[in-house]
N, CA, C and O of each residue as an XYZ file, in Angstrom:
1000
protein
N       0.586     -1.207      0.093
C      -0.052      0.113      0.046
C       0.867      1.063     -0.029
O       1.905      0.944      0.621
N       0.669      2.020     -0.728
C       1.429      3.358     -1.083
C       0.735      4.627     -0.331
O      -0.336      5.050     -0.765
N       1.300      5.176      0.700
C       0.964      6.286      1.413
C       1.778      7.522      1.366
O       2.975      7.383      1.619
N       1.396      8.548      1.125
C       2.087      9.857      0.868
C       1.810     10.718      1.865
O       0.640     10.804      2.238
N       2.896     11.570      2.529
C       2.589     12.375      3.573
C       2.860     13.763      3.253
O       3.970     14.130      3.640
N       2.231     14.556      2.713
C       2.544     15.961      2.271
C       2.467     16.902      3.211
O       1.433     17.041      3.865
N       3.441     17.594      3.382
C       3.788     18.767      4.314
C       3.363     20.192      3.584
O       4.064     20.757      2.744
N       2.221     20.614      4.011
C       1.656     21.818      3.000
C       1.846     22.838      4.249
O       1.210     22.719      5.296
N       2.897     23.958      3.979
C       3.115     25.079      4.632
C       2.684     26.269      3.924
O       3.521     26.507      3.053
N       1.925     26.958      3.918
C       1.806     28.293      3.362
C       2.907     29.113      3.356
O       3.681     29.042      4.310
N       3.139     29.951      2.370
C       4.409     30.722      2.199
C       3.980     31.866      3.114
O       2.829     32.297      3.051
N       5.033     32.451      4.108
C       4.697     33.571      5.047
C       6.014     34.513      4.953
O       7.175     34.159      5.154
N       5.540     35.802      4.597
C       6.402     37.010      4.642
C       6.137     37.677      5.696
O       5.038     37.954      6.177
N       7.455     38.001      6.142
C       7.055     38.923      7.494
C       7.258     40.329      6.770
O       8.397     40.594      6.384
N       6.503     41.004      6.616
C       6.704     42.385      5.736
C       5.809     43.462      7.033
O       4.843     43.091      7.700
N       6.313     44.479      7.078
C       5.887     45.568      7.664
C       4.804     46.338      6.697
O       5.150     47.055      5.758
N       3.619     46.115      7.021
C       2.718     46.677      5.781
C       1.414     47.582      6.543
O       0.847     47.214      7.572
N       1.120     48.756      5.824
C       0.169     49.560      6.399
C      -1.033     49.495      5.375
O      -0.871     49.571      4.157
N      -2.225     49.351      5.984
C      -3.396     49.118      5.252
C      -4.168     50.368      4.785
O      -4.867     51.148      5.431
N      -3.780     50.329      3.229
C      -4.131     51.374      2.632
C      -4.992     50.775      1.331
O      -4.700     49.655      0.914
N      -5.781     51.345      0.866
C      -7.164     51.258      0.086
C      -6.031     51.093     -1.174
O      -4.918     51.612     -1.103
N      -6.485     50.299     -2.324
C      -5.758     50.407     -3.662
C      -6.423     51.737     -4.230
O      -7.565     52.181     -4.352
N      -4.851     52.232     -4.573
C      -4.959     53.725     -5.114
C      -5.215     53.421     -6.669
O      -4.858     52.357     -7.174
N      -5.914     54.521     -7.451
C      -5.985     54.588     -8.890
C      -5.063     55.436     -9.551
O      -4.951     55.411    -10.776
N      -4.192     56.411     -8.608
C      -3.383     56.861     -9.094
C      -2.091     56.913     -8.118
O      -2.175     56.711     -6.906
N      -0.800     57.230     -8.846
C       0.463     57.210     -8.109
C       0.728     58.532     -7.862
O       0.771     59.457     -8.673
N       0.932     58.551     -6.472
C       1.141     59.863     -5.981
C       2.923     60.181     -5.774
O       3.743     59.282     -5.590
N       3.221     61.494     -5.848
C       4.720     61.788     -6.200
C       4.924     62.849     -5.033
O       3.963     63.528     -4.671
N       5.973     62.967     -4.539
C       6.645     63.868     -3.555
C       7.326     64.778     -4.038
O       8.197     64.403     -4.823
N       7.223     66.117     -3.802
C       8.327     67.007     -3.823
C       9.026     67.690     -2.841
O       8.429     68.403     -2.035
N      10.350     67.532     -2.821
C      11.142     67.826     -1.717
C      12.530     67.199     -1.609
O      12.825     66.250     -2.335
N      13.331     67.670     -0.780
C      14.588     67.043     -0.465
C      14.379     65.566      0.009
O      14.428     65.473      1.235
N      14.185     64.531     -0.570
C      13.889     63.461     -0.488
C      15.313     62.669     -0.274
O      16.127     62.745     -1.195
N      15.623     61.975      0.800
C      16.992     61.244      0.936
C      16.642     59.794      1.097
O      15.765     59.418      1.874
N      17.494     58.828      0.189
C      17.471     57.267      0.026
C      18.255     56.898      1.256
O      19.446     57.207      1.302
N      17.687     56.263      2.254
C      18.260     55.431      3.299
C      18.014     54.082      3.484
O      16.842     53.767      3.282
N      18.912     53.018      3.869
C      18.567     51.642      3.823
C      18.273     51.318      5.291
O      18.746     52.030      6.176
N      17.436     50.169      5.594
C      17.176     49.672      6.886
C      17.237     48.141      6.481
O      17.227     47.779      5.304
N      17.299     47.309      7.515
C      17.204     45.952      7.201
C      15.832     45.491      7.454
O      15.044     46.075      8.198
N      15.529     44.170      6.648
C      14.205     43.796      6.586
C      14.525     42.320      6.261
O      15.081     41.881      5.255
N      14.045     41.641      7.351
C      13.901     40.138      7.217
C      12.914     39.502      6.399
O      11.766     39.873      6.641
N      13.057     38.564      5.410
C      11.912     38.328      4.957
C      12.027     36.691      5.039
O      12.922     36.111      4.424
N      11.067     35.981      5.837
C      11.121     34.508      5.996
C      10.102     33.890      4.922
O       8.927     34.246      4.830
N      10.714     32.919      4.125
C       9.932     32.175      2.923
C       9.806     30.602      3.740
O      10.664     29.927      4.308
N       8.593     30.417      3.550
C       8.440     28.844      3.634
C       7.764     28.230      2.425
O       6.901     28.773      1.735
N       8.269     27.048      2.269
C       8.105     26.421      0.828
C       7.254     25.002      1.254
O       7.357     24.427      2.338
N       6.545     24.665      0.316
C       5.727     23.391      0.514
C       6.608     22.121      0.021
O       6.884     21.974     -1.170
N       6.928     21.433      0.783
C       7.928     20.068      0.542
C       6.906     18.783      0.728
O       6.086     18.623      1.631
N       7.163     18.006     -0.270
C       6.474     16.609     -0.299
C       7.326     15.605      0.806
O       8.541     15.473      0.654
N       6.819     15.107      1.606
C       7.486     14.226      2.328
C       6.713     12.841      2.429
O       5.495     12.751      2.586
N       7.642     11.722      2.310
C       7.118     10.057      2.761
C       7.578      9.565      3.573
O       8.747      9.854      3.830
N       6.932      8.660      4.305
C       7.545      8.342      5.779
C       7.130      6.577      5.765
O       7.390      5.832      6.710
N       6.515      6.184      4.623
C       6.084      4.777      4.544
C       6.957      3.962      3.133
O       7.382      4.590      2.164
N       7.074      2.532      3.305
C       7.826      2.085      2.274
C       6.909      0.763      2.060
O       6.448      0.252      3.081
N       6.590      0.128      0.706
C       7.321      0.903     -0.255
C       6.372      1.812     -0.821
O       5.165      1.747     -0.588
N       6.897      2.633     -1.539
C       6.270      3.571     -2.660
C       6.874      3.372     -4.186
O       7.908      2.773     -4.480
N       6.036      3.975     -4.995
C       6.448      4.045     -6.439
C       6.576      5.087     -6.975
O       5.600      5.833     -6.890
N       7.791      5.594     -7.741
C       7.854      6.354     -8.569
C       7.455      6.152    -10.216
O       7.815      5.105    -10.754
N       6.844      6.984    -10.862
C       5.949      6.335    -12.096
C       6.462      7.667    -13.299
O       6.080      8.836    -13.255
N       7.369      7.086    -14.271
C       7.531      7.917    -15.560
C       6.321      7.627    -16.551
O       5.765      6.535    -16.671
N       6.015      8.772    -17.228
C       4.897      8.373    -18.277
C       5.119      7.141    -19.186
O       6.210      6.832    -19.664
N       3.869      6.422    -19.382
C       3.946      5.111    -19.982
C       4.124      5.447    -21.523
O       4.149      6.618    -21.902
N       4.234      4.476    -22.317
C       4.689      4.491    -23.747
C       5.961      4.498    -24.453
O       6.212      4.504    -25.658
N       6.751      4.494    -23.357
C       8.097      4.631    -23.750
C       8.900      3.203    -24.005
O       8.333      2.114    -23.913
N      10.126      3.342    -24.296
C      10.983      2.215    -24.427
C      12.291      2.266    -23.603
O      12.690      3.393    -23.309
N      12.805      1.506    -23.309
C      14.399      1.314    -22.637
C      14.154      2.247    -21.530
O      14.856      3.249    -21.664
N      13.474      2.276    -20.574
C      13.521      3.345    -19.221
C      14.770      2.649    -18.672
O      15.054      1.453    -18.626
N      15.448      3.759    -18.262
C      16.731      3.718    -17.559
C      16.646      4.664    -16.162
O      16.531      5.890    -16.164
N      16.729      3.824    -15.005
C      16.500      4.541    -13.750
C      17.736      5.143    -12.826
O      18.708      4.406    -12.656
N      17.730      6.284    -12.304
C      18.938      6.529    -11.656
C      18.366      6.755    -10.009
O      17.361      7.392     -9.695
N      19.125      6.182     -9.262
C      18.812      6.120     -7.817
C      20.051      6.536     -6.990
O      21.164      6.134     -7.330
N      19.921      7.151     -6.155
C      21.536      7.314     -5.020
C      21.684      6.407     -4.455
O      20.744      5.660     -4.185
N      22.811      6.197     -4.122
C      23.544      5.043     -3.166
C      22.633      4.984     -1.655
O      22.330      5.944     -0.947
N      22.365      3.739     -1.469
C      21.657      3.468     -0.006
C      20.254      3.312     -0.309
O      19.462      3.050      0.597
N      19.826      3.469     -1.674
C      18.207      3.102     -1.864
C      18.097      1.794     -2.304
O      18.970      1.286     -3.008
N      17.007      1.148     -1.916
C      16.889     -0.176     -2.361
C      15.496     -0.154     -3.316
O      14.404      0.212     -2.883
N      15.739     -0.611     -4.683
C      14.861     -0.460     -5.538
C      14.656     -1.308     -6.548
O      15.593     -1.902     -7.082
N      13.215     -1.474     -6.971
C      12.964     -2.632     -8.241
C      12.373     -1.745     -9.255
O      11.408     -0.998     -9.090
N      13.319     -1.981    -10.713
C      12.693     -1.445    -11.877
C      11.805     -2.126    -12.313
O      11.925     -3.349    -12.241
N      10.769     -1.608    -12.836
C       9.529     -2.338    -13.511
C       9.397     -1.151    -14.792
O       8.794     -0.101    -14.568
N       9.933     -1.387    -15.955
C       9.678     -0.540    -16.815
C       9.699      0.877    -16.467
O      10.721      1.395    -16.016
N       8.232      1.758    -16.724
C       8.029      2.916    -16.601
C       7.968      3.164    -14.828
O       7.882      4.304    -14.370
N       8.027      1.927    -13.934
C       7.627      2.150    -12.521
C       9.023      1.806    -11.937
O       9.741      0.930    -12.418
N       9.338      2.541    -10.896
C      10.317      2.332     -9.971
C       9.885      1.932     -8.627
O       9.216      2.823     -8.105
N      10.028      0.968     -7.941
C       9.274      0.806     -6.722
C      10.487      0.758     -5.631
O      11.437     -0.024     -5.586
N      10.236      1.578     -4.976
C      11.222      2.141     -3.804
C      10.903      1.151     -2.498
O       9.806      1.165     -1.941
N      11.859      0.403     -2.137
C      11.512     -0.348     -0.875
C      12.123      0.165      0.469
O      11.547     -0.091      1.527
N      13.237      0.859      0.441
C      13.955      1.686      1.686
C      14.901      2.723      1.131
O      15.644      2.526      0.169
N      14.814      3.783      1.781
C      15.620      4.778      1.449
C      16.239      5.522      2.907
O      15.522      5.372      3.896
N      17.312      6.181      3.060
C      17.582      7.011      3.918
C      16.891      8.283      4.149
O      16.443      8.959      3.223
N      16.802      8.614      5.410
C      16.153     10.071      5.592
C      16.769     10.977      4.903
O      17.973     10.996      4.651
N      15.844     11.860      4.535
C      16.343     13.293      3.691
C      15.792     13.430      2.479
O      14.742     12.840      2.223
N      16.429     14.239      1.542
C      15.924     14.485      0.398
C      16.424     13.362     -0.454
O      17.552     12.869     -0.441
N      15.261     12.997     -1.295
C      15.792     11.822     -2.483
C      15.331     12.188     -3.717
O      14.140     12.426     -3.918
N      16.452     12.274     -4.836
C      16.057     12.667     -5.917
C      16.326     11.306     -7.014
O      17.412     10.737     -7.127
N      15.250     11.000     -7.666
C      15.228      9.927     -8.817
C      15.098     10.520    -10.093
O      14.318     11.427    -10.383
N      16.048      9.861    -10.971
C      15.800     10.446    -12.349
C      15.628      9.378    -13.327
O      16.270      8.335    -13.205
N      14.844      9.550    -14.248
C      14.487      8.549    -15.454
C      14.873      9.014    -16.898
O      14.653     10.154    -17.306
N      15.379      8.174    -17.521
C      15.626      8.559    -19.270
C      14.868      7.313    -19.856
O      14.887      6.180    -19.376
N      14.209      7.721    -20.961
C      13.500      6.647    -21.732
C      13.254      7.282    -23.223
O      13.331      8.489    -23.451
N      12.953      6.308    -24.180
C      13.223      6.841    -25.397
C      11.511      6.730    -25.923
O      10.675      6.036    -25.345
N      11.270      7.495    -27.016
C       9.781      7.587    -27.568
C       9.981      7.604    -28.846
O      10.758      8.407    -29.363
N       9.233      6.628    -29.590
C       9.038      6.601    -30.888
C       7.910      7.130    -31.744
O       6.810      6.603    -31.581
N       8.020      8.013    -32.555
C       6.957      8.549    -33.111
C       6.896      8.325    -34.612
O       7.785      8.832    -35.295
N       5.939      7.618    -35.192
C       5.585      7.187    -36.371
C       4.848      7.769    -37.310
O       3.666      7.938    -37.014
N       5.241      8.159    -38.462
C       4.193      8.901    -39.425
C       3.865      8.008    -40.519
O       4.590      7.801    -41.493
N       2.568      7.418    -40.268
C       2.256      6.449    -41.140
C       1.887      6.684    -42.456
O       1.703      5.725    -43.205
N       1.749      7.871    -42.857
C       1.632      8.420    -44.218
C       2.887      8.313    -45.012
O       2.918      7.994    -46.201
N       3.966      8.614    -44.244
C       5.122      8.718    -45.075
C       6.022      7.390    -44.590
O       7.200      7.158    -44.859
N       5.066      6.573    -43.768
C       5.776      5.466    -43.588
C       7.363      5.458    -43.010
O       8.234      4.658    -43.352
N       7.513      6.632    -41.980
C       8.821      6.940    -41.422
C       8.574      6.787    -39.938
O       7.469      6.421    -39.538
N       9.603      7.065    -39.081
C       9.551      7.024    -37.594
C      10.850      7.686    -37.199
O      11.931      7.559    -37.774
N      10.561      8.461    -36.058
C      11.834      9.004    -35.295
C      11.729      8.856    -33.891
O      10.646      8.896    -33.308
N      12.783      8.693    -33.349
C      13.323      8.634    -31.859
C      13.679      9.848    -31.163
O      14.447     10.678    -31.650
N      13.137      9.964    -30.035
C      13.042     11.289    -29.185
C      13.496     10.687    -27.808
O      12.950      9.651    -27.430
N      14.391     11.233    -27.098
C      14.812     10.827    -25.670
C      14.439     11.764    -24.832
O      14.864     12.919    -24.865
N      13.398     11.204    -23.813
C      12.916     12.129    -22.760
C      13.693     11.877    -21.542
O      14.310     10.825    -21.374
N      13.667     12.828    -20.697
C      14.344     12.731    -18.992
C      13.370     13.423    -18.011
O      12.761     14.452    -18.306
N      13.283     12.894    -17.024
C      12.525     13.197    -15.821
C      13.192     13.230    -14.688
O      14.239     12.584    -14.648
N      12.774     13.962    -13.522
C      13.209     13.896    -12.409
C      12.354     14.056    -11.091
O      11.379     14.782    -11.283
N      12.445     13.644    -10.000
C      11.477     13.940     -9.091
C      12.330     13.789     -7.796
O      13.221     12.954     -7.639
N      11.956     14.649     -6.962
C      12.664     14.893     -5.620
C      11.493     14.718     -4.444
O      10.456     15.361     -4.609
N      11.595     14.026     -3.477
C      10.843     13.821     -2.359
C      11.571     13.662     -1.018
O      12.556     12.925     -1.064
N      11.302     14.161      0.056
C      11.642     14.130      1.290
C      11.427     12.847      2.095
O      10.268     12.520      2.350
N      12.513     12.046      2.544
C      11.988     10.722      3.223
C      11.953     11.228      4.805
O      12.811     11.974      5.275
N      10.958     10.765      5.464
C      10.686     11.156      6.719
C      10.421     12.441      6.955
O      10.163     13.074      5.931
N      10.391     13.180      8.173
C       9.752     14.453      8.476
C      11.070     15.455      8.019
O      12.180     14.964      7.820
N      10.861     16.597      7.909
C      11.658     17.752      7.733
C      12.228     18.151      9.054
O      11.591     18.453     10.063
N      13.539     18.105      8.895
C      14.426     18.826     10.207
C      13.694     20.161     10.618
O      13.215     21.002      9.857
N      13.721     20.163     12.116
C      13.439     21.669     12.474
C      14.250     22.625     12.393
O      15.441     22.512     12.684
N      13.720     23.657     11.996
C      14.406     24.978     11.572
C      14.932     25.266     13.155
O      14.396     25.063     14.244
N      16.336     25.879     12.729
C      17.077     26.206     13.993
C      16.413     27.452     14.697
O      16.012     28.352     13.959
N      16.301     27.548     15.718
C      15.739     28.266     16.826
C      16.725     29.556     17.122
O      17.517     29.540     18.064
N      16.602     30.638     16.251
C      17.389     31.741     16.424
C      17.213     32.280     18.097
O      16.124     32.568     18.594
N      18.645     32.346     18.877
C      18.368     32.630     20.123
C      18.109     34.121     20.389
O      18.463     34.944     19.544
N      17.486     34.518     21.568
C      17.208     36.061     21.605
C      18.463     36.757     21.755
O      19.485     36.157     22.086
N      18.434     37.896     21.545
C      19.888     38.777     21.770
C      20.037     38.711     23.420
O      19.122     38.663     24.242
N      21.454     38.722     23.654
C      21.592     38.949     25.160
C      21.369     39.945     25.782
O      21.608     41.087     25.390
N      20.811     39.589     26.980
C      20.501     40.959     27.844
C      21.538     41.454     28.388
O      22.317     40.791     29.073
N      21.688     42.986     28.076
C      22.708     43.795     28.585
C      22.422     44.102     30.175
O      21.348     44.565     30.560
N      23.412     43.816     30.964
C      22.715     44.312     32.333
C      23.169     45.712     32.574
O      24.203     46.223     32.143
N      22.158     46.319     33.401
C      22.357     47.807     33.676
C      23.525     48.171     34.009
O      24.147     47.369     34.706
N      24.144     49.353     33.671
C      25.343     49.684     34.465
C      25.199     49.683     36.045
O      24.094     49.853     36.560
N      26.368     49.483     36.813
C      26.337     49.451     38.175
C      26.068     50.999     38.369
O      26.337     51.953     37.639
N      25.447     50.921     39.601
C      24.865     52.100     40.130
C      26.321     52.595     40.821
O      27.003     51.789     41.454
N      26.688     53.858     40.657
C      27.734     54.367     41.399
C      27.255     55.597     41.972
O      26.680     56.482     41.338
N      27.585     55.613     43.508
C      27.179     56.510     44.284
C      28.289     57.877     44.073
O      29.512     57.870     43.934
N      27.417     58.895     44.111
C      28.420     59.926     43.888
C      29.427     60.264     44.933
O      29.485     59.614     45.976
N      29.986     60.969     44.755
C      31.481     61.176     45.673
C      30.889     62.074     46.865
O      30.238     63.074     46.563
N      31.081     61.771     48.096
C      30.592     62.682     49.333
C      31.177     64.057     48.872
O      32.200     64.436     48.303
N      30.117     64.588     49.354
C      30.324     66.129     49.065
C      31.215     66.784     50.278
O      30.947     66.713     51.477
N      32.182     67.348     49.762
C      32.944     67.814     50.910
C      32.594     69.414     51.134
O      32.173     70.111     50.210
N      32.817     69.909     52.459
C      32.539     71.364     52.840
C      33.514     72.158     52.000
O      34.701     71.936     51.760
N      32.697     73.162     51.603
C      33.818     74.372     50.896
C      34.639     75.089     51.868
O      34.218     75.557     52.926
N      35.815     75.142     51.447
C      36.719     75.661     52.430
C      36.782     77.111     52.183
O      36.627     77.687     51.107
N      37.021     77.589     53.283
C      36.938     79.130     53.416
C      38.389     79.759     53.962
O      39.151     79.040     54.607
N      38.672     80.961     53.700
C      39.481     81.707     54.435
C      39.100     82.894     55.076
O      38.606     83.845     54.471
N      39.364     82.861     56.550
C      39.069     83.736     57.235
C      39.670     84.868     57.576
O      40.337     84.688     58.595
N      39.743     86.147     57.107
C      40.222     87.450     57.484
C      39.767     87.987     58.537
O      38.609     88.404     58.529
N      40.618     88.109     59.759
C      40.143     88.599     61.043
C      40.798     90.111     61.065
O      42.002     90.233     61.291
N      40.208     90.917     60.894
C      40.439     92.278     60.599
C      40.406     93.121     62.317
O      39.344     93.157     62.938
N      41.570     93.678     62.843
C      41.377     94.333     64.060
C      41.980     95.677     63.929
O      42.597     95.889     62.885
N      41.917     96.506     64.700
C      42.380     97.817     64.687
C      43.868     97.700     64.780
O      44.493     96.803     65.346
N      44.362     98.779     64.114
C      45.691     98.769     63.949
C      46.461     99.125     65.536
O      45.965     99.740     66.480
N      47.766     98.526     65.433
C      48.361     98.522     66.911
C      48.188     97.165     67.751
O      47.509     96.198     67.405
N      48.848     97.278     68.778
C      48.889     95.867     69.762
C      47.520     95.199     69.476
O      46.620     95.896     69.008
N      47.327     93.960     69.718
C      46.286     93.165     69.874
C      45.872     93.446     71.351
O      46.715     93.691     72.213
N      44.494     93.398     71.609
C      43.949     93.750     73.003
C      44.023     92.107     73.754
O      44.371     91.136     73.082
N      43.683     92.002     75.063
C      43.627     91.098     75.734
C      42.577     90.211     75.461
O      42.740     88.994     75.548
N      41.559     90.701     75.152
C      40.315     90.336     74.807
C      40.455     89.416     73.398
O      40.062     88.259     73.248
N      41.022     90.135     72.574
C      41.230     89.585     71.358
C      42.064     88.441     70.947
O      41.916     87.651     70.015
N      43.259     88.561     72.138
C      44.118     87.451     72.105
C      43.304     86.274     72.692
O      43.532     85.119     72.332
N      42.390     86.568     73.563
C      41.731     85.372     74.020
C      40.785     84.476     73.297
O      40.558     83.275     73.443
N      40.241     85.449     72.400
C      39.225     84.707     71.366
C      40.075     84.002     70.342
O      39.568     83.108     69.665
N      41.466     84.381     70.170
C      41.767     83.867     69.011
C      42.746     82.448     69.462
O      43.173     81.553     68.733
N      42.879     82.615     70.722
C      43.404     81.346     71.455
C      42.287     80.007     71.673
O      42.541     78.987     72.314
N      41.174     80.273     71.057
C      40.114     79.407     71.366
C      40.481     78.222     70.494
O      40.803     78.405     69.320
N      40.444     77.051     71.017
C      40.577     75.728     70.527
C      39.804     75.669     69.332
O      40.106     74.803     68.510
N      38.749     76.534     69.069
C      37.725     76.098     68.126
C      38.342     76.419     66.474
O      38.139     75.807     65.425
N      39.189     77.676     66.775
C      40.099     78.007     65.413
C      40.755     76.655     65.134
O      40.449     76.249     64.013
N      41.392     76.007     65.667
C      42.156     74.876     65.384
C      41.173     73.808     64.762
O      41.581     73.158     63.800
N      39.961     73.598     65.232
C      38.984     72.940     64.483
C      38.327     73.433     63.302
O      37.589     72.658     62.693
N      38.472     74.488     62.933
C      38.321     74.994     61.608
C      39.649     74.741     60.560
O      39.666     74.599     59.337
N      40.632     74.744     61.455
C      41.778     74.405     60.540
C      41.954     73.026     59.991
O      42.534     72.760     58.938
N      41.270     71.987     60.993
C      41.294     70.634     60.782
C      40.401     70.411     59.608
O      40.684     69.617     58.711
N      39.112     71.268     59.642
C      37.995     71.209     58.544
C      38.339     71.411     57.276
O      37.566     70.971     56.425
N      39.751     72.222     56.771
C      40.131     72.453     55.849
C      40.057     74.009     55.398
O      40.299     74.431     54.267
N      39.669     74.769     56.529
C      39.368     76.327     56.424
C      40.712     76.968     56.896
O      41.439     76.254     57.586
N      41.074     78.083     56.635
C      42.250     78.906     56.961
C      41.772     79.923     57.525
O      40.654     80.357     57.245
N      42.594     80.477     58.448
C      42.242     81.683     58.980
C      43.531     82.614     59.377
O      44.473     81.973     59.846
N      43.703     83.936     59.268
C      44.673     84.879     59.748
C      44.034     86.240     60.185
O      42.992     86.741     59.761
N      44.842     86.692     61.070
C      44.175     87.842     61.685
C      45.182     89.134     61.159
O      46.396     88.933     61.129
N      44.742     90.192     60.832
C      45.801     91.057     60.274
C      44.960     92.593     60.878
O      43.756     92.796     61.038
N      46.080     93.450     61.099
C      45.461     94.861     61.332
C      44.818     95.424     60.100
O      44.945     94.967     58.964
N      44.009     96.624     60.508
C      43.594     97.102     59.417
C      44.098     97.625     58.442
O      43.559     97.564     57.337
N      45.150     98.197     58.642
C      46.012     98.642     57.480
C      46.588     97.638     56.744
O      46.814     97.897     55.563
N      46.871     96.580     57.151
C      47.460     95.603     56.211
C      46.314     94.551     55.398
O      46.667     93.713     54.569
N      44.973     94.769     55.793
C      43.970     93.877     55.269
C      43.709     94.363     53.952
O      43.336     93.542     53.113
N      43.856     95.675     53.600
C      43.377     96.046     52.117
C      44.301     95.237     51.105
O      43.748     94.816     50.089
N      45.558     94.999     51.271
C      46.457     94.135     50.310
C      45.748     92.874     50.098
O      45.851     92.391     48.970
N      44.988     92.195     51.040
C      44.494     90.879     50.716
C      42.881     91.271     50.497
O      42.421     90.414     49.744
N      42.133     91.970     50.765
C      40.911     92.236     50.299
C      40.734     93.000     49.201
O      39.632     93.005     48.654
N      41.919     93.858     48.649
C      41.611     94.521     47.281
C      41.124     95.657     47.409
O      41.300     96.371     46.421
N      40.357     96.291     48.578
C      39.886     97.367     48.985
C      39.868     97.771     50.376
O      39.907     96.975     51.314
N      39.812     98.940     50.474
C      40.007     99.440     52.209
C      38.951     99.124     52.740
O      37.861     99.214     52.176
N      39.129     98.709     53.903
C      38.166     98.402     55.036
C      37.244     99.583     55.518
O      37.787    100.565     56.023
N      35.962     99.539     55.397
C      35.098    100.658     55.467
C      35.500    101.244     56.739
O      35.784    100.578     57.735
N      35.516    102.592     56.663
C      35.783    103.361     58.242
C      34.952    103.174     59.198
O      35.354    103.106     60.360
N      33.506    103.044     58.842
C      32.773    102.928     59.977
C      32.330    101.587     60.320
O      31.263    101.386     60.900
N      33.274    100.506     59.907
C      33.019     99.179     60.198
C      33.647     98.962     61.596
O      34.759     99.382     61.917
N      32.805     98.256     62.393
C      33.221     97.839     63.876
C      34.060     96.674     63.736
O      33.761     95.582     63.254
N      35.214     97.085     64.254
C      36.295     96.060     64.547
C      36.346     95.501     65.669
O      35.937     96.167     66.619
N      36.777     94.330     65.890
C      37.538     93.310     65.057
C      36.037     92.766     64.362
O      34.944     92.609     64.908
N      36.438     92.560     63.007
C      35.354     91.817     62.106
C      36.164     90.681     61.438
O      37.389     90.665     61.324
N      35.300     89.736     61.015
C      35.537     88.753     60.390
C      35.020     88.736     58.500
O      33.855     88.917     58.145
N      36.035     88.513     57.654
C      35.673     88.795     56.237
C      35.995     87.138     55.887
O      37.125     86.704     56.111
N      35.075     86.372     55.403
C      34.647     85.147     54.826
C      35.401     85.335     53.391
O      34.971     86.228     52.661
N      36.326     84.671     53.017
C      36.786     84.724     51.603
C      36.795     83.219     50.854
O      36.967     82.281     51.633
N      36.656     82.930     49.658
C      36.847     81.870     48.816
C      38.291     82.086     48.283
O      38.689     83.196     47.929
N      38.997     81.041     48.249
C      40.291     81.211     47.342
C      40.006     80.328     46.209
O      39.463     79.230     46.324
N      40.454     80.931     44.951
C      40.314     80.408     43.568
C      41.416     79.099     43.825
O      42.243     79.014     44.733
N      41.119     78.007     42.603
C      41.629     76.829     42.749
C      43.333     77.135     42.429
O      44.178     76.439     42.990
N      43.636     77.985     41.698
C      45.217     78.186     41.686
C      45.757     78.854     42.798
O      46.967     78.878     43.018
N      44.940     79.383     43.488
C      45.302     79.934     44.924
C      45.936     81.431     44.682
O      46.600     82.000     45.548
N      45.668     81.952     43.492
C      46.152     83.535     43.346
C      45.081     84.457     43.433
O      45.356     85.648     43.293
N      43.994     84.144     43.625
C      42.807     85.375     44.073
C      41.914     84.921     44.920
O      41.795     83.706     45.075
N      41.151     85.800     45.597
C      40.154     85.369     46.469
C      38.695     86.138     46.332
O      38.692     87.225     45.754
N      37.870     85.783     46.676
C      36.589     86.646     46.543
C      35.992     86.700     48.026
O      36.186     85.844     48.889
N      35.282     87.783     48.154
C      34.677     88.047     49.497
C      33.149     87.555     49.516
O      32.326     88.042     48.741
N      32.896     86.787     50.236
C      31.783     85.911     50.457
C      30.920     86.658     51.463
O      31.299     86.626     52.634
N      29.736     87.372     51.145
C      28.919     87.816     52.061
C      29.310     89.087     52.562
O      29.978     89.790     51.804
N      28.988     89.573     53.831
C      29.437     90.808     54.430
C      30.266     90.442     55.567
O      30.282     89.293     56.008
N      31.006     91.461     56.086
C      31.763     91.025     57.106
C      30.912     90.928     58.630
O      29.903     91.619     58.767
N      31.274     90.237     59.496
C      30.480     90.061     60.621
C      31.546     90.098     61.949
O      32.729     89.773     62.046
N      30.680     90.586     62.815
C      31.378     90.767     64.063
C      32.518     89.660     64.596
O      32.076     88.533     64.372
N      33.541     89.619     65.084
C      34.492     88.801     65.457
C      33.453     87.686     66.610
O      32.949     88.295     67.554
N      33.205     86.402     66.545
C      32.537     85.616     67.472
C      33.391     85.546     68.728
O      34.619     85.464     68.732
N      32.622     85.587     69.760
C      33.620     85.334     71.071
C      33.230     83.985     71.679
O      33.457     83.909     72.886
N      32.747     83.017     71.163
C      32.448     81.880     71.796
C      32.919     80.593     70.880
O      33.300     80.868     69.741
N      32.923     79.354     71.244
C      33.570     78.379     70.642
C      32.325     78.097     69.705
O      32.680     77.853     68.552
N      31.055     78.072     69.892
C      30.141     77.554     69.024
C      29.891     78.496     68.197
O      29.408     78.066     67.149
N      30.052     79.868     68.250
C      30.133     80.609     67.372
C      31.363     80.626     65.989
O      31.247     80.755     64.771
N      32.392     80.448     66.804
C      33.430     80.205     65.800
C      33.445     79.241     65.010
O      33.831     79.442     63.859
N      32.987     77.813     65.460
C      32.751     76.936     64.480
C      31.710     77.052     63.771
O      31.702     76.288     62.806
N      30.646     77.849     63.897
C      29.622     78.360     62.852
C      30.156     79.083     61.647
O      29.456     79.074     60.634
N      31.222     79.660     61.634
C      31.826     80.135     60.512
C      32.003     79.302     59.479
O      31.829     79.699     58.327
N      32.404     77.933     59.786
C      32.815     77.205     58.784
C      31.574     76.738     57.933
O      31.838     76.041     56.953
N      30.013     77.088     58.231
C      28.864     76.528     57.501
C      28.835     77.484     56.263
O      29.370     78.591     56.328
N      28.292     77.105     55.296
C      28.135     77.623     54.057
C      27.062     78.657     54.346
O      26.036     78.292     54.920
N      27.247     80.057     53.948
C      26.031     80.857     54.382
C      25.149     80.772     53.381
O      24.059     81.338     53.469
């Protein structure tokens, strides 16, 4: 008994399409059109005849003479004129070829002619191999989260301006407070100057009506060659807590 298995798979085209109605006229565009290229994948599936049972027959047209069959190695077959009986064959594509002669007789002219015919047939023995599965693109892990560097407090330069002449006992007491050394450890710098000496650092004269001693807060440039006065001068603090508060950003 002969039994054929046909694997019928409709052609499938993966094309990006937009649902437009059929146009009667072709439209044109006017403007600076630029031609670019993009990738497009087209998957085509074809119909393949498969056979999974034996035996089966391959037939050439009848009416010929001297049928010659060509079969691949490993195929067990029996030749019976225009019929080739296949008893066994390895899995995969199987191509059978045949050649035969056809005689044409012209009875009126009492002549004849011979023509050689050739035929070929390909069938797949067994099931088709499965198409390889395309692996999904690798997942790119997100970049590691990097914590921002800790914010360092802005360093200031404190210019303490006192009246010209020897420092008073009270001024000396205040400048001896350990809180000034704490500011120094935090990256700040301080210096006391007489009023007449301060103009060279400030770039301007100290206002005549400013009550001294007073503290000017300055920010030094990165290259250390210039300074900028921040805010307005304040009276010299007299307690440790008030001195430490100078290091806070205004």
